[in-house]
C-alpha positions as CSV (number, residue, x, y, z in Angstrom):
1,M,4.0,-91.1,2.8
2,G,5.8,-91.7,-0.3
3,F,9.0,-89.8,1.4
4,D,11.8,-91.4,-0.6
5,A,15.8,-91.0,-0.7
6,N,15.3,-88.2,-3.5
7,V,12.5,-85.8,-1.5
8,L,14.9,-86.8,1.8
9,R,17.5,-85.4,-0.3
10,E,15.7,-82.4,-0.9
11,A,14.5,-81.8,2.2
12,L,17.8,-81.7,3.8
13,P,18.5,-77.5,2.9
14,Y,15.4,-76.7,4.6
15,I,15.8,-79.2,7.9
16,N,19.4,-77.5,8.2
17,R,17.5,-74.0,8.0
18,F,14.5,-74.5,10.3
19,K,16.6,-75.7,13.1
20,G,15.9,-74.4,16.7
21,K,12.7,-72.6,14.3
22,T,9.6,-72.5,15.7
23,F,7.0,-74.1,13.8
24,V,3.2,-73.5,15.2
25,V,1.2,-76.4,13.5
26,K,-2.9,-76.5,14.5
27,F,-5.3,-79.2,13.2
28,G,-9.1,-79.4,13.1
29,G,-11.1,-81.9,14.5
30,K,-11.5,-84.1,11.0
31,V,-7.8,-84.4,11.2
32,A,-8.1,-86.1,14.5
33,A,-11.0,-88.1,14.0
34,E,-9.2,-90.9,12.3
35,E,-6.8,-93.2,13.9
36,A,-5.4,-93.6,10.9
37,T,-5.2,-90.2,9.8
38,L,-4.4,-89.0,13.3
39,D,-1.5,-91.5,13.8
40,S,0.6,-90.3,10.4
41,F,0.1,-86.6,11.1
42,C,1.7,-86.8,14.3
43,E,4.4,-89.4,12.6
44,E,5.3,-86.0,10.5
45,L,4.9,-83.9,13.7
46,A,7.5,-85.8,15.6
47,L,9.6,-86.2,12.5
48,C,9.6,-82.1,12.7
49,A,10.5,-82.1,16.8
50,Q,12.8,-84.9,15.7
51,V,15.3,-82.6,13.7
52,G,15.5,-79.6,16.0
53,I,12.4,-77.9,15.2
54,R,10.3,-75.8,18.4
55,V,6.7,-77.6,17.3
56,V,3.7,-76.5,19.4
57,A,0.9,-78.0,18.6
58,V,-2.7,-76.4,18.6
59,H,-6.1,-78.5,18.1
60,G,-10.0,-77.8,17.5
61,G,-12.4,-80.7,18.1
62,G,-15.2,-79.2,16.2
63,M,-16.8,-82.2,14.8
64,Q,-16.2,-84.4,17.9
65,A,-18.2,-81.3,19.6
66,N,-20.7,-81.9,17.4
67,E,-20.9,-85.6,17.5
68,L,-21.0,-85.1,21.4
69,S,-23.9,-82.2,20.9
70,Q,-25.7,-84.3,19.0
71,Q,-26.0,-87.5,21.6
72,L,-26.4,-85.0,24.2
73,G,-29.7,-83.7,22.5
74,I,-28.0,-80.0,21.7
75,K,-28.2,-78.4,18.5
76,P,-24.6,-76.8,17.2
77,K,-24.7,-73.5,16.0
78,T,-22.2,-71.7,13.7
79,I,-21.8,-68.5,12.0
80,N,-19.7,-67.6,9.2
81,G,-17.4,-71.0,10.2
82,R,-17.7,-69.4,13.8
83,R,-19.1,-71.8,16.7
84,V,-21.4,-70.1,18.8
85,T,-21.3,-71.3,22.4
86,D,-23.9,-71.1,24.8
87,E,-23.4,-72.9,28.5
88,R,-24.2,-76.2,27.6
89,A,-22.3,-75.9,24.4
90,L,-19.1,-74.9,26.9
91,D,-19.5,-77.6,28.8
92,V,-19.0,-80.0,25.9
93,V,-16.3,-78.1,24.7
94,K,-14.3,-78.4,27.3
95,M,-15.2,-81.8,27.3
96,V,-13.8,-82.8,24.0
97,F,-11.3,-80.3,23.2
98,G,-9.9,-80.8,27.0
99,G,-10.4,-83.9,26.9
100,K,-11.0,-86.9,24.2
101,V,-9.4,-85.2,21.6
102,N,-6.1,-83.9,23.6
103,V,-5.7,-87.5,25.1
104,E,-5.7,-89.3,21.4
105,I,-3.3,-86.5,20.3
106,L,-1.0,-87.3,23.2
107,G,-1.2,-90.9,22.7
108,A,-0.3,-90.2,18.7
109,L,2.4,-88.3,19.5
110,R,3.6,-91.1,22.6
111,Q,3.3,-93.8,20.1
112,A,5.4,-91.6,17.0
113,G,8.5,-91.3,19.9
114,V,7.6,-87.5,20.4
115,P,7.0,-87.0,24.9
116,A,4.0,-84.0,24.1
117,V,2.1,-82.5,27.3
118,G,-1.2,-81.4,27.0
119,L,-2.7,-78.2,27.8
120,S,-5.1,-75.4,27.2
121,G,-4.7,-71.8,27.3
122,V,-5.8,-71.7,30.6
123,D,-2.5,-73.8,31.7
124,G,0.1,-71.2,32.9
125,N,-1.8,-68.4,31.7
126,I,-1.1,-68.6,28.5
127,L,-3.8,-67.3,26.9
128,T,-6.2,-64.5,28.7
129,A,-9.6,-64.1,27.4
130,R,-12.5,-61.8,27.2
131,K,-15.8,-62.2,25.9
132,R,-16.6,-61.2,22.7
133,P,-19.3,-58.7,22.8
134,P,-22.4,-59.0,20.4
135,Q,-21.4,-58.7,16.7
136,V,-23.3,-57.1,13.6
137,V,-22.2,-59.8,11.2
138,V,-22.9,-60.5,7.5
139,N,-24.5,-64.0,7.6
140,L,-22.8,-65.1,4.5
141,E,-25.8,-68.0,4.2
142,T,-28.3,-65.6,3.9
143,G,-26.5,-62.6,2.7
144,K,-28.2,-60.8,5.6
145,P,-26.5,-58.8,8.3
146,Q,-27.7,-59.9,11.5
147,T,-26.4,-59.6,15.6
148,V,-24.7,-62.1,16.8
149,D,-23.9,-62.8,20.5
150,Y,-21.3,-65.7,20.4
151,G,-22.0,-66.4,24.2
152,Y,-19.0,-68.2,26.3
153,V,-16.6,-67.4,23.5
154,G,-13.4,-65.5,24.0
155,E,-11.1,-63.1,21.8
156,I,-7.6,-63.3,23.0
157,F,-6.4,-60.2,25.0
158,D,-3.2,-61.0,26.5
159,V,-0.5,-64.1,25.5
160,D,2.3,-65.5,28.2
161,T,4.3,-67.9,26.3
162,R,6.4,-68.8,29.2
163,L,5.3,-72.4,29.9
164,L,5.5,-73.3,26.4
165,D,8.8,-72.2,26.1
166,T,10.2,-74.4,29.3
167,L,8.5,-77.3,28.1
168,I,9.7,-77.0,24.7
169,E,13.7,-76.5,25.7
170,K,12.8,-79.6,27.9
171,D,12.5,-81.0,24.6
172,F,8.5,-81.8,24.8
173,V,5.9,-80.8,22.4
174,P,3.0,-78.8,23.9
175,V,-0.2,-79.8,22.4
176,M,-3.3,-77.0,23.6
177,A,-6.5,-77.1,23.4
178,S,-8.4,-74.0,22.0
179,L,-9.3,-72.8,25.4
180,A,-8.7,-69.8,27.4
181,A,-9.7,-68.0,30.6
182,D,-10.7,-64.2,31.9
183,E,-8.7,-62.7,34.7
184,D,-11.9,-64.1,37.0
185,G,-11.3,-67.6,35.8
186,D,-14.2,-67.8,33.9
187,I,-13.6,-70.1,30.6
188,Y,-14.5,-69.4,27.3
189,N,-13.8,-71.1,23.7
190,V,-11.7,-69.8,21.1
191,N,-11.4,-70.4,17.8
192,A,-8.4,-72.9,17.2
193,D,-6.9,-70.8,14.0
194,T,-7.1,-67.8,16.5
195,V,-5.3,-69.8,19.7
196,A,-2.8,-70.9,17.1
197,S,-2.3,-67.3,15.1
198,S,-1.8,-66.1,18.5
199,I,0.8,-67.7,20.1
200,A,2.7,-67.8,16.7
201,A,2.6,-64.4,16.2
202,E,4.0,-64.1,20.7
203,M,6.5,-66.7,20.0
204,Q,7.8,-64.9,16.2
205,A,7.5,-68.4,15.1
206,E,8.6,-68.7,11.7
207,K,6.1,-70.7,9.9
208,L,2.3,-70.6,11.2
209,V,0.6,-74.3,9.7
210,L,-2.9,-75.0,9.5
211,A,-3.8,-78.3,8.9
212,T,-7.3,-78.5,7.7
213,N,-9.6,-81.3,5.1
214,V,-8.9,-79.1,2.1
215,D,-6.0,-78.8,-0.5
216,G,-5.5,-75.3,0.2
217,V,-7.4,-72.0,-0.9
218,L,-8.7,-72.9,-4.1
219,D,-9.6,-70.5,-6.7
220,D,-13.1,-69.9,-8.1
221,R,-12.3,-73.1,-10.6
222,G,-11.6,-75.1,-7.7
223,Q,-8.1,-75.3,-8.4
224,L,-5.4,-75.3,-5.8
225,I,-3.4,-72.0,-4.9
226,S,-0.3,-72.6,-4.5
227,R,1.5,-68.7,-3.3
228,L,-0.8,-66.1,-2.0
229,T,0.3,-62.8,-0.9
230,L,-1.6,-60.5,2.1
231,Q,-3.0,-58.2,-0.3
232,Q,-4.3,-61.2,-2.0
233,V,-6.0,-62.6,1.0
234,A,-7.6,-59.5,2.0
235,A,-9.1,-58.8,-1.9
236,M,-10.1,-62.3,-1.0
237,I,-12.1,-62.0,2.1
238,V,-13.5,-58.4,1.0
239,S,-14.9,-60.0,-1.9
240,G,-16.5,-63.0,-0.5
241,Q,-14.9,-65.4,-2.4
242,V,-13.6,-67.2,0.7
243,A,-16.6,-68.6,3.5
244,G,-17.2,-71.2,6.1
245,G,-13.8,-72.6,7.9
246,M,-11.6,-71.3,5.4
247,L,-12.9,-67.2,6.4
248,P,-11.3,-67.9,10.0
249,K,-8.4,-69.2,8.7
250,L,-7.3,-66.6,6.2
251,E,-8.0,-63.8,9.2
252,A,-5.5,-65.9,11.6
253,A,-2.7,-66.0,8.7
254,A,-3.3,-62.1,7.7
255,R,-3.1,-61.8,11.7
256,A,-0.1,-63.9,12.4
257,L,1.8,-62.3,8.8
258,R,1.8,-58.5,10.4
259,S,2.9,-59.4,13.3
260,G,5.8,-60.8,12.1
261,V,5.4,-65.0,11.5
262,R,7.3,-65.4,8.1
263,S,4.9,-67.8,6.3
264,V,1.6,-69.5,6.9
265,H,1.0,-72.7,5.2
266,I,-2.7,-74.1,5.0
267,I,-2.7,-77.5,3.8
268,N,-4.8,-81.1,3.9
269,G,-4.1,-82.8,7.1
270,M,-5.5,-85.4,6.1
271,K,-3.3,-86.5,3.1
272,A,0.1,-88.4,4.3
273,G,3.0,-86.2,4.0
274,A,1.2,-83.1,3.1
275,L,3.2,-81.2,6.3
276,L,6.4,-82.6,5.4
277,R,6.2,-82.1,1.3
278,E,5.0,-78.1,2.6
279,V,7.7,-77.6,5.0
280,F,10.3,-79.4,3.6
281,T,10.5,-79.5,-0.7
282,E,10.5,-76.7,-3.4
283,E,6.8,-77.3,-5.0
284,G,5.0,-77.9,-1.5
285,D,1.8,-79.0,-1.0
286,G,-1.1,-76.6,-0.3
287,T,-1.3,-72.7,0.3
288,M,1.8,-70.7,1.2
289,I,0.9,-67.0,1.8
290,T,4.1,-64.5,2.5
291,I,4.0,-60.8,3.0
292,N,5.0,-59.5,-0.6
293,G,5.0,-62.9,-2.3
294,H,9.0,-63.4,-1.5
295,L,10.7,-65.2,1.0
296,D,14.2,-65.4,1.4
297,A,15.6,-69.0,0.4
298,V,12.1,-70.4,-0.2
299,V,11.2,-70.3,-3.3
300,R,8.0,-72.2,-5.0
301,R,6.7,-73.2,-8.2
302,T,3.5,-71.5,-9.7
């Protein structure tokens, strides 16, 4: 992964600083789709845990859910980066998120030498959700407002991290699929960025890392933006500068920062070494978002 001794020397102050801190790391289905990519990312995740960082992994699996849906003759539907989940689609995400993808991540972490436990927001009442009511949204593809019933898509109303804390205290890495339930046990699909943001906020995490398949937030020329403030993120959302899957990521980042998470990082999880460079080097690798652009002892060149 191109991590030489000089890079390790640069990383040591960060390793010491973050020991005992909580990182919530979310990665999407594309990162988990290829075995070599997943193995590489999980090696980096394992290293974070092995140097004493409290790691919680959260994953989606949209790509794999789309593939299985198509095999079953179900046409996937998303609006503004959010999946519309009817009863058949819910069955698919339960099979894919809570089954195939979760188990494959556990296998990769086991290979990397880290004991991990697979679970979802349903386990231990970690996440309590309620059905999202129909909403009027502006479809960013058509530019027109429309009323959308997202079906079995949940909004998080309560977070209980006792099970996650117990696992971490026993040196396990929790690996959470983005499913939740209401008080009656009805299961809902919840956006994985939202899950990760909620968990990070409740645990007052040092960092929320959102690993995707692009290098970070890009400007209107397609160039990577290394640093953003919360105010700049809000302006980009209002102006429509961001769309698709990046929109829920920036919304999740904003919620996490307002709730006390110190920094949010959007990185390319497909690139070997991106996670380690982002959290353990001065230059970073993706986009770091903070409340006001200032983070004590973490200085990034722009």
